[in-house]
C-alpha positions in Angstrom: -6.0 7.2 8.3 -7.0 9.7 5.6 -8.4 12.9 7.0 -10.0 14.0 3.8 -13.0 12.1 2.4 -11.4 12.6 -1.0 -8.6 10.2 -0.1 -10.9 7.3 0.7 -12.0 6.4 -2.8 -9.8 5.7 -5.8 -11.5 5.1 -9.2 -9.3 3.5 -11.8 -10.1 2.8 -15.4 -9.0 -0.6 -16.6 -5.4 0.3 -17.5 -1.8 -0.4 -16.6 -2.4 1.2 -13.2 -5.3 -1.0 -12.4 -3.3 -4.0 -13.6 -0.6 -3.2 -11.0 -3.2 -3.1 -8.2 -4.7 -6.3 -9.4 -1.2 -7.9 -9.4 -0.7 -6.7 -5.8 -4.0 -8.1 -4.7 -3.1 -11.5 -6.2 0.2 -11.6 -4.3 0.0 -13.6 -1.1 2.8 -11.5 0.5 1.0 -8.3 -0.3 -2.3 -9.6 1.1 -0.6 -10.8 4.3 1.1 -7.3 4.7 -2.3 -5.6 4.2 -4.0 -7.8 6.7 -1.3 -7.2 9.4 -1.2 -3.4 8.7 -5.0 -3.3 8.9 -4.7 -4.5 12.5 -1.7 -2.4 13.6 1.0 -0.1 12.3 4.4 -1.8 11.9 7.9 -1.3 10.7 9.4 -3.2 7.8 11.6 -5.2 10.2 8.6 -6.2 12.4 6.6 -7.1 9.3 9.4 -9.3 8.0 9.7 -11.1 11.3 5.9 -11.6 11.6 5.6 -12.9 8.1 8.8 -14.9 8.1 10.0 -13.3 4.8 13.4 -11.8 3.9 13.6 -8.0 4.3 14.4 -7.4 0.6 11.3 -9.4 -0.4 9.2 -7.4 2.0 10.7 -4.1 0.8 9.8 -4.8 -2.8 6.1 -5.5 -1.7 6.0 -2.4 0.6 7.3 -0.2 -2.2 4.7 -1.5 -4.6 1.9 -1.1 -2.0 3.1 2.5 -1.3 3.2 3.3 -5.0 -0.4 2.0 -5.4 -1.6 4.0 -2.4 -2.7 0.9 -0.5 -0.4 1.6 2.4 1.2 4.8 3.7 4.0 5.8 6.1 2.2 6.7 9.4 5.4 8.2 10.9 9.1 7.9 11.1 11.1 7.1 14.2 14.9 6.7 14.8 16.7 3.6 16.0 19.3 3.7 18.7 21.9 3.6 15.9 20.4 6.7 14.3 18.7 4.9 11.4 15.4 6.0 10.1 12.6 3.5 10.7 9.3 4.0 8.8 6.1 2.8 10.5 3.6 1.7 7.9 -0.2 1.5 8.1 -2.9 0.3 5.7 -4.8 3.0 3.8 -8.5 2.9 4.4 -9.5 3.3 0.7 -12.2 1.8 -1.5 -10.9 1.0 -5.0 -13.3 0.9 -7.9 -12.3 -0.4 -11.4 -14.2 1.0 -14.4 -14.0 0.1 -18.1 -11.7 2.4 -20.0 -13.1 5.6 -21.5 -11.4 7.4 -24.3 -11.2 10.7 -22.5 -10.0 9.3 -19.2 -6.2 9.1 -19.2 -5.4 9.2 -15.5 -6.9 7.8 -12.3 -9.6 9.8 -10.6 -9.3 10.3 -6.9 -12.5 11.3 -5.3 
């Protein structure tokens, strides 16, 4: 959960960045991931099992959601075999889309 109020609101002009987020929100897999992570933190393996999807499909969606700031890595733990396991959680963030302005070239994070 973001500690700073500035991390809770993302204002995007209508641009390629906002289109990426809109695509994520139109993806059934991404929505299902967000719903699960909103309830509890989970690893990629647990998410794949819960959703009944292949791990590589899930990884693609997780990477996209991470890049968009809609989820984050809560912490990392290690498996018995010494492998890194990331535990994901949903970002508690309000996203606002605005019409493009000429002088606004990057997303504003308030």
